[in-house]
C-alpha positions in Angstrom: 0.0 0.0 0.0 1.4 3.4 -0.9 1.3 6.4 1.5 -1.9 7.7 0.0 -4.0 4.6 -0.5 -6.9 4.4 1.9 -7.0 1.3 4.2 -9.9 -1.0 3.6 -12.9 0.1 5.5 -13.7 -3.0 7.5 -16.1 -1.2 9.8 -18.5 -0.9 6.8 -18.1 -4.6 6.3 -18.3 -5.7 9.9 -20.3 -8.8 8.9 -17.0 -10.4 8.0 -16.0 -10.5 11.7 -19.2 -12.3 12.5 -20.3 -9.8 15.1 -21.5 -6.2 14.9 -20.0 -5.6 18.4 -16.4 -6.6 17.6 -15.6 -3.5 15.4 -16.9 -1.2 18.2 -14.7 -3.0 20.7 -11.7 -2.7 18.4 -12.4 1.0 18.1 -12.4 1.3 21.9 -9.1 -0.6 22.1 -7.4 1.5 19.5 -8.6 4.7 21.0 -7.2 3.5 24.4 -3.8 2.5 23.0 -3.2 4.8 20.0 -5.3 7.9 21.0 -5.0 10.5 18.3 -2.2 8.8 16.4 -2.5 9.3 12.6 -1.9 5.6 12.4 -5.0 4.7 14.5 -7.0 3.6 11.4 -4.1 1.3 10.3 -3.9 -0.3 13.8 -7.6 -0.8 13.7 -7.5 -2.6 10.4 -4.6 -4.8 11.6 -6.6 -5.9 14.6 -9.6 -6.7 12.5 -7.5 -8.8 10.2 -6.3 -10.9 13.2 -9.8 -11.2 14.4 -10.9 -12.5 11.0 -8.1 -15.0 11.1 -9.1 -16.2 14.6 -12.8 -16.6 13.6 -11.7 -18.6 10.5 -9.5 -20.6 12.9 -6.7 -21.2 10.5 -4.4 -24.1 11.1 -1.8 -23.8 13.8 1.2 -23.4 11.4 -0.5 -20.4 9.7 -1.2 -18.8 13.0 2.4 -19.3 14.2 3.7 -17.8 11.0 1.6 -14.7 11.5 2.5 -14.4 15.2 6.2 -14.7 14.5 6.1 -12.3 11.6 4.3 -9.6 13.7 6.7 -10.1 16.6 9.8 -10.0 14.4 8.6 -6.9 12.5 7.8 -5.0 15.7 11.0 -5.9 17.4 13.0 -4.9 14.3 11.1 -1.6 14.0 11.8 -0.8 17.6 15.5 -1.6 17.4 16.1 0.2 14.1 14.4 3.3 15.5 17.6 3.8 17.4 19.4 4.5 14.1 16.5 6.2 12.3 18.4 9.4 11.3 21.5 7.6 10.0 22.2 6.9 6.3 22.9 3.3 5.8 24.4 1.1 3.1 23.9 -2.7 2.8 27.0 -4.6 1.8 26.5 -8.2 0.4 29.2 -10.8 -0.3 30.4 -14.2 0.5 30.6 -15.5 4.0 33.5 -17.8 2.9 36.0 -15.1 2.0 39.1 -15.7 4.0 40.8 -12.8 5.9 43.9 -13.4 3.8 42.0 -12.8 0.5 42.3 -9.5 -1.3 38.4 -9.2 -1.3 38.4 -9.3 2.5 40.7 -6.2 2.6 38.5 -4.6 -0.1 35.4 -5.1 2.0 37.2 -3.9 5.1 38.2 -0.7 3.3 34.6 -0.3 2.1 33.3 -0.3 5.6 35.9 2.1 6.8 35.2 4.5 3.9 31.5 4.4 4.6 32.1 5.2 8.3 34.3 8.1 7.4 31.3 9.6 5.5 29.0 8.9 8.5 27.2 6.0 6.8 26.3 2.8 8.7 27.2 -0.5 7.2 24.5 -3.2 7.1 25.4 -6.8 6.5 24.0 -10.3 7.2 26.1 -10.2 10.3 28.2 -13.3 9.4 31.8 -13.9 8.5 33.8 -13.3 5.3 32.8 -10.1 3.5 30.3 -9.3 6.2 32.8 -9.5 9.0 35.4 -7.5 6.9 32.9 -4.7 6.2 32.0 -4.5 9.9 35.7 -4.6 10.9 36.4 -1.6 8.8 33.3 0.3 9.9 33.5 -0.4 13.6 30.6 -1.4 15.8 29.2 2.1 16.2 28.7 2.2 12.4 27.6 -1.4 11.9 24.3 -3.3 11.8 24.2 -7.1 11.5 21.0 -8.7 10.4 21.8 -12.3 11.4 19.7 -15.3 10.6 18.7 -17.9 13.3 19.3 -21.4 12.1 18.5 -24.8 13.7 22.2 -25.5 14.2 24.8 -23.3 16.0 25.0 -19.9 14.3 26.6 -16.7 15.6 27.0 -13.2 14.4 30.5 -12.0 13.8 32.5 -10.7 16.8 32.0 -7.0 15.8 28.3 -6.9 16.4 27.6 -10.0 18.4 25.8 -9.3 21.7 25.4 -5.6 21.0 22.4 -3.5 20.1 23.8 -3.5 16.6 22.9 -7.1 16.1 19.4 -8.0 15.0 18.5 -11.7 14.6 15.8 -12.9 12.2 14.0 -16.3 12.1 12.6 -15.8 8.6 14.7 -15.1 5.6 12.0 -13.1 3.9 11.9 -10.6 6.7 15.6 -10.3 6.9 15.7 -9.6 3.1 13.0 -7.0 3.6 15.1 -5.0 6.1 18.3 -5.4 4.0 16.5 -3.3 1.3 14.1 -1.2 3.5 16.9 0.3 5.6 19.4 0.8 2.8 20.2 4.1 1.1 22.5 2.2 -1.2 23.4 -1.4 -1.9 27.0 -2.6 -2.5 27.5 -6.1 -3.8 30.9 -7.9 -3.5 31.6 -11.3 -5.2 30.0 -14.3 -3.6 28.1 -17.5 -4.1 24.5 -18.5 -4.7 23.3 -16.4 -1.8 25.0 -13.2 -3.1 23.7 -13.8 -6.6 20.2 -14.4 -5.2 20.5 -11.1 -3.3 21.8 -9.3 -6.5 18.9 -10.5 -8.7 16.3 -9.9 -6.0 17.3 -6.2 -5.3 17.5 -5.6 -9.1 14.0 -7.1 -9.5 12.6 -5.0 -6.7 14.0 -1.8 -8.0 13.2 -2.5 -11.7 9.6 -3.2 -10.9 9.2 -0.3 -8.5 8.6 -2.4 -5.5 11.5 -0.9 -3.7 12.7 2.7 -3.7 15.4 3.6 -6.3 18.8 3.6 -4.6 22.3 3.1 -6.0 23.1 -0.6 -6.7 26.9 -0.9 -6.9 28.9 -3.9 -8.0 32.3 -3.8 -6.2 35.3 -5.9 -7.3 39.0 -5.8 -7.2 40.8 -3.7 -9.8 41.6 -6.7 -11.9 38.5 -8.7 -10.9 36.2 -10.1 -13.6 33.4 -11.5 -11.4 30.8 -8.8 -12.1 32.1 -8.2 -15.7 31.2 -11.8 -16.4 27.7 -11.3 -15.0 27.1 -8.1 -16.9 28.2 -9.8 -20.1 25.7 -12.5 -19.4 23.0 -9.9 -18.9 23.9 -8.3 -22.2 24.2 -11.4 -24.3 21.5 -13.6 -22.9 19.0 -11.1 -21.4 19.2 -7.9 -23.3 19.8 -9.4 -26.8 16.9 -11.7 -26.3 14.6 -8.8 -25.3 14.1 -10.0 -21.7 15.4 -6.6 -20.3 15.7 -3.1 -21.7 18.9 -1.2 -22.3 17.8 1.3 -19.7 17.8 -1.4 -17.0 21.6 -1.2 -17.1 21.3 2.3 -15.6 20.3 0.6 -12.3 23.7 -0.9 -11.9 27.2 0.7 -11.5 30.4 -1.3 -11.7 33.3 0.0 -9.7 36.7 -1.3 -8.8 37.5 0.5 -5.6 35.8 1.5 -2.3 36.5 5.2 -3.1 34.7 4.9 -6.4 31.8 3.1 -4.7 31.6 5.9 -2.1 31.5 8.5 -4.8 28.6 6.8 -6.5 26.6 6.9 -3.2 27.5 10.6 -2.5 26.8 11.6 -6.1 23.4 10.0 -5.9 22.5 12.2 -2.9 24.2 15.3 -4.1 20.9 17.0 -4.8 18.4 14.2 -4.7 17.0 13.6 -1.2 14.2 11.0 -1.5 11.0 10.2 -3.3 7.5 9.1 -2.6 4.1 8.8 -4.2 1.8 11.7 -3.4 -1.7 11.0 -4.7 -1.4 10.2 -8.4 1.9 12.1 -8.6 5.4 11.0 -8.0 7.5 13.4 -6.0 11.2 13.8 -6.1 12.6 15.8 -3.1 15.5 18.0 -3.9 18.0 19.8 -1.7 18.2 22.6 -4.3 15.8 23.6 -7.1 16.6 23.2 -10.7 17.3 26.1 -13.0 14.8 27.3 -15.5 17.0 26.0 -18.3 17.1 22.5 -16.7 13.4 22.5 -16.2 12.8 23.3 -19.8 14.9 20.3 -20.8 12.8 17.8 -18.8 9.8 17.3 -21.1 11.9 16.5 -24.2 14.5 14.4 -22.4 12.4 12.6 -19.8 8.9 13.1 -21.0 8.5 9.3 -21.5 8.3 8.9 -17.8 5.0 10.9 -17.6 1.6 9.5 -18.1 0.2 13.0 -18.6 1.1 16.7 -18.2 4.8 17.4 -17.4 7.0 18.3 -14.5 6.2 20.9 -11.8 8.7 22.3 -9.4 7.7 23.5 -5.9 10.4 25.6 -4.3 8.5 26.9 -1.2 7.7 23.7 0.6 6.0 20.6 -0.7 2.2 20.7 -0.3 1.0 17.5 1.4 4.5 16.4 2.5 5.8 16.0 6.0 6.6 19.3 7.9 10.2 18.2 8.7 10.8 18.1 4.9 9.4 21.6 4.3 12.8 23.1 3.4 13.1 20.8 0.4 12.1 21.5 -3.2 9.6 19.1 -4.8 9.6 17.9 -8.4 6.3 16.4 -9.3 5.2 14.4 -12.3 2.6 11.7 -13.2 5.1 8.8 -13.3 4.2 5.8 -15.4 5.7 3.6 -12.7 7.5 1.4 -15.2 10.8 2.8 -16.5 13.0 2.8 -13.4 16.2 3.0 -15.6 15.1 6.3 -17.1 14.1 7.5 -13.7 17.7 6.8 -12.6 18.9 8.9 -15.5 16.6 11.7 -14.3 18.1 11.6 -10.9 21.6 11.7 -12.4 20.4 14.8 -14.3 19.1 16.6 -11.2 22.3 15.9 -9.4 24.5 17.7 -12.0 25.9 20.9 -10.6 25.2 23.0 -13.7 21.4 22.2 -13.4 21.1 23.6 -9.9 20.3 27.0 -8.6 20.7 28.3 -5.1 17.6 29.1 -3.1 16.5 32.7 -3.5 18.1 33.0 -6.9 15.8 34.7 -9.3 
């Protein structure tokens, strides 16, 4: 559900709960717990969903999955609220990379570089590339999303036993937070798990199911791991028409931590964040675009729009959060499909020659 979609009105369909009194009692409970919270309606609908499940009396396994999912989500939300204002980058890579391998040092340098720019490093919390990235970042700039397995499994020594370690029972929730919390994704060479994560984040971003963030393929200066995969994409996927040429805009191949860091910093040079606002897509900018840059948008990026064109709001964004009121908004009726071209638009709005200072006529 997007920010502006209305929750289902279960009170007008109270017959689904089997009692006309239950919705009223739920309203009382929500009023007692949530008071005047703007999320009160969402909490009400959550409770009614649980009630509907209870009355249907699903099998025990289904009920346990729902309970564990709710518990894990709430625990994760609470823990990550401690780091809410921090920019974060998720680093993926093999757990089998030995400390003596050049890639281990590369990942360690990546973590250190991120911490020097006040970015936290998220990993799966294990060994290899994950331990290296955390070693470089240090515990204060690290988050480890460990997975609980039926056999002995521990997080790496950097985050183990600290508030920077968060253990998950379900892989799908762990993957959710890898992407949800990330302002960028850096992928180092690895095995099936790393390739699974690579293709999943690409699919989520390409289909618009995840916010557009930098996806960076990091390798050694003479490494060919990601070059080989990109060649496969070109020869087997693009040439067969399975992906578009613009999809390659979603990926950036680099051969050093410094270059990876510049990709992240460049992405947020002027671009701040994005969201749906009604039927419009909103890009939040730190600085407005010049008139000349705005005039170029329809001809260069008009294919992104279902209708009309681009509108810039320099004096606060109507309908947006008050804490973001100092940002400029760039609105358009996004078709929701071409994320590769959207990435090109973000690159365009980050170019220094396209920006003007606030207050400039």
